N, C-alpha and C positions, 0 to 999 in steps of 0.2 A: 504494500500500500504506500503510495506516494504521500508527500507532505500536504498536498492539496486535497487529500481524501480520495483520490482516484486509485483504481486498482490497475497496476501495470505488470507486465511480464518482462523480466530482463534476463539476459544470458551472461553468466560470469564464468571465468576460468578459475577453478578451485580444486584442491585435492580431495575434499570431502564436503558433505552438507554443512558441517559446522563452520568451515572456513568461508563457504559461499554465503552463509547467513551473516557472518561478521562483515564481509565485504559490502553486502547490501545495506546493512545498518550504518556503516561508515559513510555511505552515499546518501543517507537520509531517508531510507525506506524502512517501513515496518514489515517484517517478513511474515507472510501468511502460510506459505508452504515452499518446500525446496524439492525439486525433482531432478534426478541425474539425467544428463543428456548423453549424446553419443561420445564415446571415449576417443580422445585424441590419439591417433596412431601414427607416429612419424614414419613407419615403414610402409604405410598404405600407398598404393600406386596412384590413387586419385589425387588430382591437383587440388581439389576442394578441401581435402583433409590434411594437406601437407603445408607446414609453415614455410614460406619462401624466404629462407634465411639469407641467401645470397642477395636477393633483391632488397630485402630489408636493410642489409648492411650498406648497399650502394646508395639507397635513398637517404638513410640516416647520415652517411658521410657527406653527401651533397648538401643536406640541410645544415649540418654542423659547420661545414666550410663557408656557408653563407653568413655565419655569424650568430645564429639563434642558439638558444640553450637546448639541453637534452630534453627537458620536459616539453618545451614548445615543439621540438622536432617530433617527439613521439605523438603528441597531440595532433600535429598536422598529418602524420602518417595514418593515424586512426580515423581522421575525418574524411580522408579521400579513399579509404579502403572500402571496397564493396563486398568482399567475402566475409560472411558472418564469423567463422572461426578465427580468421586472422584479426578482424576488428576486435573480437572479444579478447584475444591475447594481448593486443596493443592496449586495450582499455585496462587490463589487469596490470600491465607494466606501469601505466600512467598513475593508477591508484597507488601503487607501492612507492613510486617516486615522490608523490605528493605527501606520503606518510613520512618521508625523510630517509627512505632506504636508498643506498647507492644503486646504480644501474646494474652492476654485477649481482647484487643481492636480489633485485627484482627478477632478473633473468634466471637466476638459480632456482627460483621457486616454480619455474616452468620447464622442467627437464624434457618434456615431450617435444618442445619446440626448439630449445637452445641446448646443444650438447655441452658436456663439461669443458671441453677444450675451448669452446667459444667463450664460456663464462670466465674461464681462467685467463684468457687473453684480455678480456675487458677488465677483470680485476687487476691484472698487472699494469694496465694502462692508467688506471685510476691512481696508482701510487705516483706516477710521473705526470699526471694531468695531461696526457696526450692521447685522448680517445680517438681522434681522427687517424692518427698513425696506426693504432691497433686495428682499426677497421680496414685501412689500406692493406696492411699485412694479411689480414684474414681474406680479403677479396682476392689478393694475388695468390695466396695459398690455395683457396678454393678453386680459382681459375685453373691453376696448374693441375690440381687433382682431377677436375672435370675434363681437362684436355687429355690426360692419360686414360681416363675411363672411356672417353669417346673413341680413342684409338683402339682400345680393347673391344668395344662393342662393334666398331666398323670391321675389325678383323674377324669377328665371329659371325657376321651377317652372311657372308658368302658360303662358308661351310654349312651353316644352319639351313640355308636355302637348298643347297645340294642334297643334304640329308633328308630334308622334309619332302622335296619333290621326288627324289629317288625312292624314298620310303612309300609314298603314295602310289607310285607306279608299280612297285613290287607288290604292295598290298592289293592293288587292282588285279594284277596278273594272278596272284595266288588265291584271291578270294572270289574272282569272277570268271576269269578266262580258263584257268586250269580245271575247275569243276566241270565246265562245259566240254572241254576236250576229253576229260575222263569218261564222259558218257559216250562219246563217239568211239572210244577205244575199248568199251566194255565187251563187245562181241568180237573183237579182233584177237585171234590166237596167234601165237608165235613168240619168238624170243625178242623181248624188248630190252633196251639198255637198262641196267640196274637203276640208274638215277631216274630214268623215265618211269619205271615202275613205281619208284618211291613217290614221284610227283603225282602219278595217276592215283595212287592210294590216298595221297593227301587231298586230291580233288574230290574223290568219293567221300572222304571223311567230312569235308566242308559241305559237300552237297547234301549229305544226310543229317549232319549235326551242326549246320551253320549258325542257327540262332543260339543254341546253348553255348557253342564255342565263342560267339561274339559276346554274350553276356559274361562268360568266364574271363575273356580277355579284358573287358571293361573293369570287372571286379579286381583282376590282378593289377591292372594299371592304376586303379584307384588306391589299392593297398600299397603299391610301390610308391605312389606319390605321398601318401600319408607317412610311410616309413622314412622317406627322404626328408620330411618336415621335422623329424625328431632330431634334436641337437646331437645325440649320441651317434646316430647314423651318419650325419654329416661330418662329425668329427672323425669317425673311422674311415670314411671315404677320403677326407682330406689328408689323414695320416698316410693312407695308401698312395695318394697322388704325390705327396711330398717325398716318398721314397723312390719315385721314378728318377732315373739318372739325370736327365737334362731338365725336365719340367720342374722337378722338385727344387733344383738350384735356382731356377728362374723365379719360382714363387717365393723362395727365401729372399732373394735380392729385391723383389717387388715390395714385399712387406717391410724390409729394412729401409728401402727408399722412402716409403710413406712415413715410416717412423722418424727418419732423419729430417724430413721436411717439416713435420709437425714440431719436433724438438727445436729446430732452427727458428720457427715462428715464435715459439714460447720464449726461447732465450733472447731473441731480439726484442721481445716485449718486456724484458727485465726479470724474468723468472729464473731462480737458481737451477743449476743443472739437475740436482737430485729430484727436485720437485717436478721439473719438466719430464724427466724420465718416468716418474710415477704417473703422470697424466696420460702418457701414450700407451700404457699397458694394454688397454682394450683394443688397440689397433693390431696387435700381434696374435699369432696362434698360441695355444697353451704352452707348447714347448719353448717358443721364443719368449713368451711372457715370463716363464720361470727364469730363463737366462737373463732377461732384463732386470728382474728383481735382484738377482745375484750381483749383476754389474752395479746396480744402484747402491747396494750395501757396500760394495768395494769403494765406490766414489765417496760415500759418507765417511768411510774410514780414512780418506785422504789420498787414495790411489788416483793417479791421473785418469781422465775419462778414456783416453785412447787405450791405455793398458787394460782397464777394466772391460771395455768393449771387446778387445782382442781376446782376453782370457776366456770370455763366455761366448765366443763365436758370433759376435754381433757386428763385426767389422770386416769388410772386404779389404784387399790390399790397397785399393785406391782410397777407401774411406779411412783406413788407418793412417796413411800419409797426410791426408788433409786434416784429420783430427789433431795430429801432432803439430801441424802448421798453425791450426787454430789455437792450440794451447800456448804456443810460443808468442803469437801476436795478440792473444786475448780477445779473439774475434770468433768464438765458437759458433755463434748463431749463423753467421755468414758461411762458415765452412760446412756446417750441417746442410744448409740449403744448396751449396755447390755439390756436395756429395749426392744429394737427392736428384739434382738436375743431371748429373753425369749418368747415374744409374737409370733414370727415366728415359734418357736418350738411348742408352744401351738396350733397355727393354723394348722400346719402340722399334729399334732396328731388328731385334730378334723376332718380334711379332710379325713385322713385315716380311722377313725372310721365311718364317714358318708358314705364313699364309700363302705365299707364292708357291711354296713347295707342297703344302698339304692339299691345296685346292685341286691341282691336276691329279694327284694320287687318289684323292677321294672320288673325283669324277671318273677316273679309270676303274676304280673298284666297283662303283655303282653300275657303270656300263657293262662290266664283265658279268655282274649278277643278273642284270636284266637280259643281256644277250644269252647267258647260259640258260635262263628259264625259257626263252623263245626257242632256242635250238633244241632243248629237250622236249618241247611240245611238238616240234615238227619232225624229229628223228623217226618216230613210228611211221609217219606218212611216207618218208623217204624209203624206209624198209619195205612198206607195203608196195610201193611203186616198183621197187627192185624185184620183189617176189613175183609180181604180175608180169613184169618184163621177162 
């Protein structure tokens, strides 16, 4: 209920009903009832349910550089925002800022929209009163991460199309064409090639039990999908992939590169090395995460970062040399970012080479499979023609 006696419905971003009620009362409302809305899911694919962190940072930076305060900037962003979830989040930040909380504290209460790394970067900038510079570093960091992610996605599109189209063609042949050919060959007696016999038997099986087989295939596919959604299953598959000779090493370098880039951003924001290492643990796999904790403990004991990273297998030869240079010059943040840039370029070159090599090999394999099915279908016809001749 509003102060003028009217009854209104407002949307607030809060962790529970009690916090929502407190936020409403501080805005001058008398709360009649509180109802939970849709849960904010940062992993959702829908653009309506994802907070545009990159766009928010760019717009906030532009407003701050124009000379207005943080409160006025957040208020301006909220007024022009048309999406209800985003506007609600910005309103929650504005309420906390007017209560006297720092920006990092307001963002920290919304972990669904603002990751810990972002909050840590903002908190470090508040100590030096240089929020615009922190936003610039984050925008540059996020742009580099998105660039590498775009290269990975682009490299995966062509093989995925080949596999998808080839799989559909093979499914059509085995599910539609082969059963009809098997009916033609039912009354044909003679010695057929062994593989042709197997294919004809498959065609008869699909012809008689197609519907139950399709339902069983869908059930198995659904079960496999649910199994892949389990963290334990993904962890086992990831551990198996990491043990592959070449791919495993590339994955290790990719994770370390992202780790170095994030550490560099935090160090340039003024965060101590040990604290920065603790912030990036979630970016690594469980095995590398354990090594990072051990390296962090060694650094807290006074061991140089280059030595601690080397002892725990977290430094490539190039990274080790640049880390030592950073220790000598006192510019570890910049060296970390240079390490990440070097390995990102190396990873991009490897992806390009692997895509150019894997694409033709995959196309050849799919072509051989489809051609083999067609040849096995027509071999009995050729044998019949020879026997008649």
